[in-house]
C-alpha positions as CSV (number, residue, x, y, z in Angstrom):
1,M,-85.1,-3.8,13.4
2,D,-85.2,-7.4,12.9
3,S,-83.1,-10.7,15.3
4,I,-81.6,-12.2,12.1
5,I,-81.0,-10.1,8.6
6,K,-80.4,-12.4,5.1
7,T,-78.3,-10.2,2.2
8,T,-76.1,-11.7,-0.2
9,V,-73.1,-9.0,0.9
10,A,-72.5,-7.6,3.9
11,I,-69.9,-5.1,4.2
12,I,-67.9,-3.3,7.7
13,G,-67.8,-0.2,7.2
14,A,-69.8,2.7,4.6
15,G,-65.9,4.9,4.2
16,P,-64.9,4.9,0.5
17,S,-64.0,0.8,-0.3
18,G,-67.4,0.1,1.7
19,S,-69.0,2.9,-0.8
20,V,-67.8,2.0,-3.7
21,A,-68.3,-1.9,-3.0
22,A,-71.7,-1.2,-2.4
23,A,-72.3,1.4,-5.0
24,L,-70.7,-1.8,-8.0
25,L,-72.4,-4.6,-5.7
26,V,-76.2,-3.2,-6.0
27,K,-75.5,-2.0,-10.0
28,K,-74.2,-5.6,-11.0
29,G,-77.9,-6.9,-8.8
30,Y,-77.1,-8.2,-5.7
31,Q,-78.2,-7.9,-2.0
32,V,-75.9,-5.5,-0.4
33,V,-75.5,-4.3,4.1
34,I,-73.4,-1.6,5.8
35,L,-72.3,-2.2,8.5
36,E,-71.1,1.1,10.0
37,R,-69.3,1.5,13.7
38,S,-70.2,5.7,13.9
39,V,-72.6,8.5,12.8
40,F,-71.4,10.5,9.5
41,P,-70.6,13.4,8.9
42,R,-67.8,12.1,10.8
43,F,-64.3,13.2,10.7
44,S,-60.9,11.5,9.1
45,I,-57.6,11.7,7.8
46,G,-56.9,10.5,4.7
47,E,-58.7,14.6,2.7
48,S,-55.5,14.4,-0.5
49,L,-57.7,11.9,-3.4
50,L,-54.9,10.8,-6.0
51,P,-56.3,11.3,-9.6
52,Q,-56.3,7.3,-10.5
53,S,-59.5,7.1,-7.4
54,M,-61.3,9.2,-9.7
55,E,-61.3,6.1,-12.5
56,F,-63.1,4.0,-9.7
57,L,-65.4,6.5,-8.1
58,E,-66.5,6.9,-12.0
59,K,-67.6,3.4,-11.9
60,A,-69.6,3.3,-8.9
61,G,-71.7,6.3,-10.2
62,M,-70.3,8.7,-7.9
63,F,-68.8,11.6,-10.1
64,D,-70.7,13.8,-10.4
65,E,-71.8,14.1,-6.3
66,L,-68.6,15.4,-6.2
67,A,-68.7,17.6,-8.4
68,Q,-70.9,19.9,-6.7
69,E,-70.1,19.8,-3.7
70,P,-68.5,23.8,-3.6
71,S,-65.9,22.9,0.0
72,F,-64.6,20.1,-2.5
73,Q,-60.7,21.9,-4.6
74,Y,-59.7,21.2,-7.5
75,K,-56.2,19.3,-7.4
76,D,-53.6,18.4,-10.0
77,G,-50.6,17.9,-9.1
78,A,-47.6,18.6,-5.2
79,A,-45.8,21.0,-4.6
80,F,-42.8,20.7,-1.9
81,N,-41.1,22.5,-0.1
82,N,-37.9,21.6,1.9
83,D,-36.5,25.2,3.5
84,K,-34.4,25.3,0.7
85,L,-35.8,24.0,-2.8
86,S,-38.9,23.8,-3.6
87,T,-40.7,21.4,-7.1
88,V,-43.3,21.4,-8.4
89,V,-45.5,17.4,-9.0
90,D,-47.7,18.3,-11.8
91,F,-50.8,15.3,-12.2
92,T,-51.4,17.0,-16.1
93,K,-47.9,15.9,-17.2
94,K,-48.2,11.9,-15.5
95,F,-46.8,8.7,-18.5
96,S,-49.8,7.0,-17.7
97,K,-53.6,7.5,-18.9
98,G,-56.5,9.0,-17.2
99,Y,-57.4,10.8,-14.8
100,G,-55.0,13.8,-14.4
101,T,-56.7,16.2,-11.3
102,T,-58.6,15.1,-8.7
103,Y,-59.7,17.1,-5.5
104,Q,-58.3,17.8,-2.1
105,V,-61.8,16.5,0.7
106,R,-63.4,17.2,3.8
107,R,-63.6,14.1,4.7
108,D,-66.7,14.2,6.7
109,K,-68.6,15.7,3.5
110,F,-66.9,13.1,0.9
111,D,-67.9,9.7,2.7
112,K,-71.0,11.6,3.4
113,I,-71.9,12.0,-0.1
114,L,-70.7,8.4,-1.1
115,A,-72.7,6.6,2.1
116,D,-75.5,8.8,0.9
117,K,-75.9,7.4,-2.7
118,C,-75.5,4.1,-1.7
119,E,-78.4,4.3,-0.1
120,N,-80.3,6.0,-2.9
121,L,-79.1,2.3,-4.7
122,G,-80.9,0.8,-2.1
123,V,-77.9,0.0,0.1
124,K,-79.0,-0.5,3.3
125,I,-77.1,1.3,6.2
126,Y,-76.7,0.3,9.6
127,Y,-74.9,3.2,11.3
128,Q,-74.0,2.6,15.5
129,T,-73.1,-1.0,14.6
130,E,-70.5,-2.5,16.4
131,V,-69.4,-6.2,15.0
132,K,-68.5,-8.8,17.7
133,E,-68.1,-12.3,16.3
134,V,-68.0,-13.7,12.7
135,K,-69.0,-17.5,12.4
136,Q,-68.2,-19.5,9.0
137,K,-71.0,-21.7,8.5
138,Q,-71.3,-24.5,5.5
139,E,-74.1,-22.6,3.6
140,C,-73.6,-18.1,4.4
141,V,-71.3,-16.8,7.1
142,E,-72.9,-14.9,10.4
143,L,-72.1,-11.2,12.1
144,K,-73.2,-11.2,15.9
145,V,-73.4,-7.1,15.5
146,L,-74.1,-4.7,18.5
147,S,-76.2,-2.0,18.7
148,L,-75.1,0.6,20.0
149,P,-77.7,2.8,21.2
150,D,-80.0,0.6,22.3
151,S,-77.3,-2.0,23.7
152,K,-78.9,-5.3,21.6
153,Y,-77.3,-7.2,19.3
154,F,-78.4,-8.7,16.1
155,T,-77.6,-11.3,13.4
156,I,-76.7,-11.0,9.7
157,K,-76.1,-14.0,7.7
158,A,-74.7,-12.7,3.7
159,D,-73.3,-15.6,1.0
160,F,-69.9,-13.0,1.6
161,I,-68.7,-10.4,3.8
162,L,-65.9,-7.5,2.3
163,D,-64.8,-5.4,5.3
164,A,-63.8,-2.6,4.5
165,S,-63.8,-1.3,7.8
166,G,-60.4,1.0,8.0
167,Y,-58.7,1.7,11.2
168,G,-61.2,-0.6,13.1
169,R,-59.7,-3.7,10.9
170,V,-62.7,-5.2,12.6
171,L,-62.1,-8.8,10.6
172,P,-58.0,-8.8,11.6
173,R,-58.2,-8.4,14.6
174,L,-61.6,-11.5,14.8
175,L,-59.6,-13.4,13.2
176,N,-56.2,-13.1,14.3
177,L,-55.0,-12.4,10.3
178,E,-53.0,-9.5,11.2
179,Y,-48.9,-9.2,11.9
180,P,-46.8,-5.7,12.4
181,S,-46.3,-3.0,9.1
182,E,-42.2,-3.9,7.9
183,F,-42.2,0.4,8.8
184,P,-41.5,2.0,11.6
185,V,-43.8,3.0,14.0
186,R,-44.8,6.5,13.1
187,K,-47.1,9.5,15.4
188,A,-48.9,11.8,12.9
189,C,-50.9,15.4,14.6
190,F,-53.5,16.9,12.8
191,C,-56.3,19.7,12.8
192,H,-58.7,21.6,10.4
193,I,-57.6,25.5,10.4
194,Q,-58.5,28.3,8.3
195,D,-55.8,29.6,6.5
196,N,-55.7,32.7,6.4
197,I,-52.9,32.4,3.3
198,L,-51.9,35.7,2.1
199,D,-49.0,34.5,-0.3
200,K,-49.6,35.8,-3.7
201,K,-47.6,32.7,-4.5
202,Y,-49.6,29.7,-3.0
203,D,-51.2,27.2,-4.7
204,R,-54.3,26.1,-3.9
205,D,-54.3,23.3,-6.6
206,K,-52.0,21.4,-5.0
207,I,-51.4,19.7,-1.7
208,L,-47.8,21.2,0.4
209,I,-45.6,18.5,1.5
210,S,-43.2,20.2,3.2
211,V,-39.7,18.7,4.9
212,H,-37.8,20.0,7.9
213,P,-34.7,21.2,7.8
214,E,-32.7,19.3,9.6
215,H,-34.9,16.1,10.1
216,K,-35.8,14.4,6.3
217,D,-38.1,11.7,8.3
218,I,-39.7,14.8,9.5
219,W,-42.5,15.7,7.0
220,Y,-45.7,17.9,7.6
221,W,-48.9,18.1,5.0
222,L,-51.0,21.3,3.9
223,I,-54.1,20.6,2.3
224,P,-56.6,23.5,1.6
225,F,-60.2,23.2,0.9
226,A,-62.0,25.3,-1.3
227,D,-63.6,27.4,1.8
228,G,-60.6,28.2,3.0
229,K,-60.0,26.2,5.6
230,A,-57.7,23.3,5.1
231,S,-55.6,20.2,7.2
232,I,-52.5,20.4,8.3
233,G,-49.9,18.0,10.0
234,V,-47.2,16.7,11.3
235,V,-45.6,13.2,10.6
236,A,-42.7,11.8,12.3
237,R,-41.1,8.6,14.7
238,E,-43.6,8.7,18.1
239,E,-40.6,10.3,20.2
240,Q,-39.9,13.4,18.0
241,L,-43.9,13.8,18.5
242,Q,-43.6,14.0,22.7
243,N,-43.5,16.6,25.8
244,S,-44.0,16.7,28.7
245,D,-47.9,17.8,28.7
246,N,-47.8,15.3,25.3
247,D,-49.6,18.3,24.3
248,N,-50.0,17.9,20.8
249,N,-51.6,22.1,20.1
250,E,-48.1,22.8,21.2
251,I,-46.0,19.9,19.3
252,L,-48.0,20.8,16.2
253,W,-47.0,24.2,16.2
254,R,-43.7,24.2,17.7
255,L,-42.8,21.4,14.8
256,I,-44.4,24.3,12.0
257,S,-42.1,26.7,13.6
258,E,-39.1,25.0,12.7
259,M,-39.8,25.9,9.6
260,K,-39.1,28.4,8.4
261,H,-42.0,28.9,5.2
262,L,-44.4,26.9,6.0
263,N,-44.3,29.3,9.3
264,H,-44.4,31.7,6.8
265,L,-47.9,30.7,5.3
266,L,-49.5,29.8,8.6
267,K,-48.7,33.0,10.1
268,N,-52.3,34.1,10.1
269,A,-54.1,30.9,10.4
270,E,-56.5,29.9,13.2
271,V,-56.8,26.7,14.9
272,V,-61.0,25.0,13.6
273,S,-60.7,21.3,15.1
274,E,-59.0,19.7,18.3
275,V,-55.5,19.2,17.7
276,Q,-55.7,15.2,16.9
277,S,-53.1,12.1,16.6
278,I,-52.7,9.0,15.8
279,S,-49.5,6.3,15.9
280,G,-48.7,2.9,15.1
281,Y,-51.4,3.0,11.9
282,S,-49.0,0.9,9.9
283,A,-50.2,-2.2,9.8
284,N,-50.2,-5.7,7.6
285,V,-52.1,-8.5,7.4
286,K,-51.6,-12.8,6.3
287,S,-53.8,-13.2,4.2
288,L,-56.3,-10.2,2.2
289,H,-59.3,-13.7,1.8
290,G,-60.7,-16.2,2.9
291,E,-63.3,-18.6,3.0
292,R,-66.3,-15.9,2.2
293,Y,-64.6,-12.8,2.8
294,A,-61.7,-10.4,1.5
295,L,-60.1,-7.0,3.6
296,L,-60.2,-3.9,1.2
297,G,-58.8,-0.7,1.1
298,N,-56.8,0.1,4.9
299,A,-58.7,-3.4,6.9
300,A,-55.8,-5.1,5.0
301,E,-53.5,-2.7,4.8
302,F,-52.3,1.2,5.9
303,L,-49.4,2.9,4.8
304,D,-47.5,5.7,5.8
305,P,-49.9,8.9,4.7
306,V,-47.0,10.7,2.8
307,F,-48.3,10.1,-0.7
308,S,-51.6,10.1,-0.2
309,S,-52.5,6.7,-1.3
310,G,-54.9,5.6,1.1
311,V,-58.2,6.2,-1.0
312,T,-56.8,4.7,-4.0
313,I,-56.0,1.5,-2.7
314,A,-59.1,1.3,-0.7
315,V,-61.4,2.2,-4.2
316,K,-59.4,0.3,-5.7
317,S,-60.1,-2.7,-3.5
318,A,-63.1,-2.6,-3.9
319,Y,-63.4,-2.5,-7.5
320,L,-60.8,-6.1,-8.1
321,A,-63.1,-7.3,-4.8
322,V,-66.4,-7.2,-6.6
323,E,-65.6,-8.0,-10.1
324,V,-64.1,-11.5,-8.4
325,L,-67.1,-11.8,-6.6
326,D,-69.3,-11.4,-9.7
327,R,-68.1,-13.9,-11.4
328,Q,-67.9,-16.2,-8.1
329,F,-71.7,-15.7,-8.2
330,Q,-72.4,-16.3,-11.7
331,G,-71.4,-20.2,-11.1
332,E,-67.4,-19.5,-12.2
333,I,-64.0,-20.9,-10.2
334,V,-62.3,-18.0,-8.8
335,D,-58.7,-17.5,-7.4
336,W,-58.9,-15.3,-4.9
337,E,-55.3,-15.1,-4.6
338,E,-54.7,-14.5,-8.3
339,E,-57.6,-12.2,-9.5
340,F,-57.7,-10.0,-6.2
341,S,-54.2,-10.2,-3.7
342,E,-52.1,-10.5,-6.4
343,P,-52.9,-7.3,-9.1
344,L,-54.0,-5.2,-6.0
345,S,-50.7,-6.1,-3.8
346,K,-48.4,-5.3,-7.3
347,G,-50.0,-1.5,-6.9
348,V,-49.8,-1.5,-2.5
349,E,-45.7,-2.3,-3.1
350,V,-45.0,0.0,-5.6
351,F,-46.3,2.4,-3.3
352,K,-43.9,0.9,-0.3
353,T,-41.2,1.6,-2.6
354,F,-41.8,5.4,-3.1
355,V,-42.4,5.4,0.7
356,R,-39.6,3.2,2.1
357,F,-37.1,5.0,-0.4
358,W,-38.9,8.4,0.9
359,Y,-38.3,8.2,4.1
360,D,-34.3,7.5,3.4
361,G,-34.0,10.1,1.9
362,G,-33.2,9.4,-1.6
363,L,-37.0,10.1,-3.6
364,Q,-36.4,13.3,-1.6
365,D,-33.8,13.7,-4.1
366,V,-34.5,12.5,-7.4
367,I,-38.1,14.7,-6.1
368,F,-36.2,18.1,-5.5
369,K,-33.3,17.9,-8.1
370,Q,-33.7,20.7,-10.7
371,K,-32.6,18.6,-13.9
372,T,-34.6,16.3,-14.6
373,S,-36.0,14.5,-17.2
374,A,-39.4,15.1,-18.5
375,K,-40.0,11.6,-19.6
376,I,-38.6,10.6,-15.8
377,K,-40.6,13.2,-14.8
378,A,-43.7,12.4,-16.4
379,M,-43.4,8.2,-14.9
380,I,-42.6,9.3,-11.4
381,S,-46.1,11.6,-11.8
382,S,-47.8,8.7,-12.9
383,I,-46.9,7.1,-9.1
384,L,-47.1,9.7,-7.7
385,A,-51.2,10.2,-9.1
386,G,-51.6,6.9,-8.1
387,Y,-50.5,4.7,-11.2
388,A,-49.2,2.2,-9.1
389,W,-50.5,-0.8,-11.2
390,D,-50.0,1.2,-14.8
391,E,-47.1,-2.2,-16.3
392,S,-46.2,-0.1,-18.7
393,N,-44.5,2.2,-16.7
394,P,-40.9,0.9,-15.8
395,F,-40.9,2.3,-11.9
396,V,-43.7,0.2,-11.7
397,T,-42.6,-3.2,-12.5
398,N,-38.7,-2.6,-11.5
399,K,-39.8,-0.5,-8.9
400,A,-36.8,-0.4,-6.1
401,R,-33.7,-0.6,-9.0
402,R,-35.4,1.9,-10.6
403,L,-36.1,4.3,-8.1
404,Q,-32.1,2.8,-6.8
405,T,-30.9,4.2,-10.0
406,L,-32.6,7.3,-9.9
407,I,-31.1,8.1,-7.2
408,E,-27.7,7.3,-7.6
409,L,-27.5,9.4,-10.9
410,C,-29.2,12.5,-9.0
411,R,-26.7,12.5,-6.4
412,E,-23.8,12.9,-8.4
């Protein structure tokens, strides 16, 4: 491995935002390298995609590869259940234009497909590498990188860096950009199962979001895959997901047993992976960009996973950043705040608003309301399908006020 590697763009992280950004840049003729700490395939949560993300995966030339993976489950909506009421949000009946269907994916396979596509396009991916330092120079930005297998360092010199490191949040840590999220600290316990669901009413074409019958701030995901496996998880405040032994397996299945409907569906389930946990995952940063760098996806801000917005925000941020960066490389004067941060943040703020109203119970009242106009349902469906940037939707442009009014009407 060369001690100094020069490139036009260095991307930290080979997940969805990194891979989509790399593919888009290569298609525009730029030299790109990716630095990835893990070895692919590797496990990750965020397995239920939203239809809006398909637009950006298609732009990156990755759509066909996804359609060919047999384990990826067709998805056309979301089902909700709280042991008293059940309802369905149909993404194909959304207000916004664009894709109405997507996939539920094993992230180990999904991320590897995207990364392999990048390599096929000519992107060099350095796996098992960790960025230790970043230095701003007048003519470039330098990354000091550790090769984990042989404990040797090398230097990347790039004209620009895109941080797509996800939970690793490399540049936010190295450049002291982090600050606490506005959301309370929550914890998720999760695993993969062979679900063995026999209930003929169960719809594998939808993610199932279940709400604890007594505690509205405890919710569960059940994400089926086409091979008979599924991802199951529970999210709650940290103190609600504790026991004397800190046994994640016991915590997960105890809480599932408290959900009559979910417990019924999973009565024959077999655990096929270790029950893991993650806590304090919501985060924020002081700025999404700086001199010769920009932050993508979860490296910039990771929201609560209740609406599966992670991959959509990731690939949207990649697309926006590449468009601005391309014009900058062409010699145009660009404004990263106006052309990247503000447009990206508009959609993120919509998701934030919906997350906040979910946990105070108001959005749950809207979702479970049996009689709502078809037009309102279509507008809400659009947000839940990922179209949080569609400003023709009143719930995007006047999100908090419109949603609060709708909640009050539903509660009457």
